[in-house]
C-alpha positions as CSV (number, residue, x, y, z in Angstrom):
1,X,15.3,-11.2,-3.2
2,X,18.6,-12.1,-1.5
3,X,17.9,-15.8,-2.0
4,X,17.3,-15.2,-5.7
5,X,20.6,-13.4,-6.0
6,X,22.4,-16.2,-4.2
7,X,20.8,-18.8,-6.4
8,X,21.7,-16.8,-9.5
9,X,25.3,-16.7,-8.4
10,X,25.3,-20.5,-7.7
11,X,23.8,-21.1,-11.2
12,X,26.4,-18.9,-12.7
13,X,29.2,-20.8,-10.9
14,X,27.8,-24.1,-12.2
15,X,27.6,-22.7,-15.7
16,X,31.2,-21.5,-15.4
17,X,32.3,-25.0,-14.2
18,X,30.6,-26.6,-17.2
19,X,32.3,-24.1,-19.6
20,X,35.7,-24.9,-18.0
21,X,35.0,-28.6,-18.5
22,X,34.3,-28.0,-22.2
23,X,37.5,-26.0,-22.6
24,X,39.4,-28.8,-20.9
25,X,38.0,-31.2,-23.5
26,X,39.1,-29.1,-26.4
27,X,41.3,-31.9,-27.7
28,X,38.4,-34.3,-27.8
29,X,36.4,-35.2,-30.9
30,X,34.2,-32.5,-32.3
31,X,31.1,-34.7,-31.8
32,X,31.7,-34.9,-28.1
33,X,32.4,-31.2,-28.1
34,X,29.2,-30.4,-29.9
35,X,27.3,-32.7,-27.5
36,X,28.8,-30.9,-24.5
37,X,28.0,-27.5,-26.0
38,X,24.4,-28.5,-26.6
39,X,24.2,-29.9,-23.0
40,X,25.6,-26.7,-21.7
41,X,23.2,-24.6,-23.7
42,X,20.3,-26.7,-22.5
43,X,21.4,-26.5,-18.9
44,X,21.8,-22.7,-19.2
45,X,18.4,-22.3,-20.7
46,X,16.8,-24.4,-18.0
47,X,18.5,-22.4,-15.2
48,X,17.5,-19.1,-16.9
49,X,13.8,-20.3,-17.2
50,X,13.8,-21.4,-13.5
51,X,15.1,-18.0,-12.5
52,X,12.6,-16.2,-14.6
53,X,9.8,-18.2,-13.0
54,X,11.1,-17.5,-9.5
55,X,11.4,-13.8,-10.2
56,X,8.0,-13.7,-11.8
57,X,6.4,-15.5,-8.9
58,X,8.2,-13.2,-6.4
59,X,6.9,-10.1,-8.3
60,X,3.4,-11.5,-8.4
61,X,3.5,-12.1,-4.6
62,X,4.8,-8.6,-4.0
63,X,2.1,-7.1,-6.2
64,X,-0.6,-9.1,-4.4
65,X,0.7,-7.8,-1.0
66,X,0.8,-4.2,-2.3
67,X,-2.7,-4.5,-3.6
68,X,-3.8,-5.9,-0.2
69,X,-2.2,-3.1,1.6
70,X,-3.8,-0.6,-0.7
71,X,-7.2,-2.1,-0.2
72,X,-6.7,-1.9,3.6
73,X,-5.6,1.7,3.4
74,X,-8.6,2.6,1.2
75,X,-11.0,1.0,3.7
76,X,-9.3,2.8,6.6
77,X,-9.5,6.1,4.7
78,X,-13.2,5.6,3.9
79,X,-14.0,4.8,7.5
80,X,-12.1,8.0,8.6
81,X,-14.0,10.1,6.1
82,X,-17.3,8.6,7.3
83,X,-16.4,9.5,10.9
84,X,-15.4,13.0,9.9
85,X,-18.7,13.5,8.1
86,X,-20.7,12.2,11.1
87,X,-18.8,14.5,13.4
88,X,-19.3,17.5,11.0
89,X,-23.1,16.8,11.0
90,X,-23.2,16.5,14.8
91,X,-21.2,19.8,15.1
92,X,-23.6,21.5,12.6
93,X,-26.6,20.2,14.5
94,X,-25.1,21.4,17.8
95,X,-24.4,24.9,16.4
96,X,-28.0,25.1,15.1
97,X,-29.3,24.1,18.5
98,X,-27.1,26.6,20.3
99,X,-28.2,29.4,17.9
100,X,-31.8,28.6,18.5
101,X,-31.2,28.7,22.3
102,X,-29.4,32.0,21.9
103,X,-32.3,33.4,19.8
104,X,-34.8,32.2,22.4
105,X,-32.8,33.7,25.2
106,X,-32.6,37.0,23.4
107,X,-36.4,36.9,22.8
108,X,-37.0,36.2,26.5
109,X,-34.7,39.0,27.5
110,X,-36.5,41.4,25.2
111,X,-39.8,40.2,26.5
112,X,-38.8,40.7,30.1
113,X,-37.5,44.2,29.4
114,X,-40.8,45.0,27.7
115,X,-42.7,43.8,30.7
116,X,-40.6,45.9,33.0
117,X,-41.6,48.8,30.8
118,X,-38.2,49.9,30.1
119,X,-37.5,50.3,33.8
120,X,-33.8,50.9,34.0
121,X,-33.7,50.1,37.7
122,X,-33.0,46.4,37.2
123,X,-29.3,46.1,36.7
124,X,-29.3,42.5,35.7
125,X,-31.4,43.0,32.7
């Protein structure tokens, strides 16, 4: 954007020089003056069009880069969500497995207590 600003200032300086040339020629014939004014106007329109094209191209490039960054960010987010979902499923599966093992251990403990006939002499059970 800095190079566009510099070019705009240079174009403005050129335009000012041409205006000064026209002012200096004020004593010249009106045909020559009219011709100079038309040339100046044509030059100004050309510079303006070039600047518009450069700014437009710069904006298009910036937009393309932003879209590319957005696309990469979305892909990264989707991958992270996928990993989170996988980890949640693994955690849920592990919790289910641990609950089943706990229930089995409780059943075995109850079974062993029943086999001992309620004998309170075993301090471990």
